[in-house]
C-alpha angles and dihedrals in degrees: 000000000000118000121233113269096251090059089049089050090052091053092047091050091053091053098044097082093046089054096057100268116109109249115236118232116250110263119275118247114280133192089246116038113230126214118260109253115257114235114225122231092249090055095052111024100069108028100045102068095045090045091051090049093052093048093049093047091050097053120104120228092255091050091052091051092048091053087065092069138077115196131208117235106228110233086355092286135119099238134174093272091053093048091050089053091051097045102035104028094029096230107185107198138040141196137211099235105183136058111254140178093195091112138228098298093056092046089048092056091056093043090052090049089052094050088048088066088069110116141139094257096046107036106000085254091296111142123229136262104231109198140189141176102250104158100127138245113041090353103062106117098182116059138150133066111359095025123090118224101255116210121232121275089253088061093042088053090059092059125086108264090243089059093050091048092054093045093046090052088057093048089049091051088055091052091049092050088053092052095255113136104170125055119201089220162141109052108218097179114128116218114198116244111271093019101092098101092052094044102082102181101047115006096039090055097042092241098139125094091214145322101273132056094243094060093039092048097047094048094042088052091051090052090050093051092051094048089049091053088059092047096253123142115224141210123219108209154230104001127222087016139272095209096105100045126092105207125069107236091217088072108016140019113269132205131191112202094178114052116094132198092261097033117157088230088069093069092083088063092048091054090051092050092047087052091064104262107176095203136039118195115211120217124245093225135103117250103196097193092050103037118344094183100061140041108248092252088057097041122109087195094058097041104031106028100034110024099032096029114031095029097035093222111174100173131086120313106208129187126231110246109311093175106069108003113127093220090071101031095110092057117083109253095240091053091052091059094044092047090053096046093044089052091057103271123144110193126037118209113208123178097202133052091222093057092042093055092051089050094050092049090050093052091047091052094050091041095052097095096048131090115245091220108096103140092127091054096045113127114239094266094162117055128189122215136159092002096299129102117245111202147157132215121296095262090074088073086071097056091096084068089064089055091053089048089052092054093048095047092049090053093046093051092053086066098048137053116286118264123221109231096167115122090351097291114155119219 
């Protein structure tokens, strides 16, 4: 389906600099928010594909690899370690990790500093995705002047969907004014009624819109529509659902013994995908009735068969944090990235610069025998519908690289002892 015009505008802005036209900075906050300009069909239909092709063709191998990573900003600042990752490892996206009450102006300064790292040597002139967790309630990373206090998803789920859509549009405008263009929301996990207290990652934090897939799906879709009206890209999470686990994977391994490959609880994710979500985040938990041998983020069944196949998702498959999450701590950092990419993932989230560097080196090593030319294999990352171009940021042009990495890692593993990825256990 076609994306709303503001999201198209965002994608076009990201690619402008890479195509030889200086990219304008996102507008500074104003007293009265203004609507994002709508791009006409004539402005988007013809130039975008050729631009994308030129950007892709001009990227070096190391730049392609760097675009597969999204790095956490320690203490929400662009420090020396983060700058090194961008300039030396060519990392192409960042994330505000910590909760802050510094306000929109302070966040905007950091966002601008990140975008100022855009250059031909570092990013092939492709601008950055700058992300944050802005769900609401206990999971609202960005607070203070310029950011509304967002109620929890439980409260949002009690509103009419029209109200939630309107409010989400306002929250999205605040993010855009702060230079944040990707929201790690909405949560589409379904927590069974009466299980909130036991469900540490979702129910215990009031992150669910309701206790059935219909309510969760309809309200998550309303949140997506509102964010898209503001020009924000969104992330449906945590596929295939953390609503039935007990442990929070940030701190402990988690296992779901209930969810099946055709579970009714998956319908909330389907509704989010059908609403045009650009990203889907895959959980770092084991789902024994789907794939007992792999964490979901490392599972070809979860990513390839279910998400890509059954649900027909053609956007970006993003990991949950593979840099500092306890559930994967026993697995070497480089192997985490390779396992995710080989399973079908596109974008690796890593909270720390140290882990990110190790992951980049591992992918470079596995990538060394492959040709960087994969234009013919590139997934259809830019779709055209109703006369307007539907695109993502320039890093999506590198997603075919992940597919080549998957082929190589599969071949390599045939020649070495099997590794046990279930429940985060290293061999």
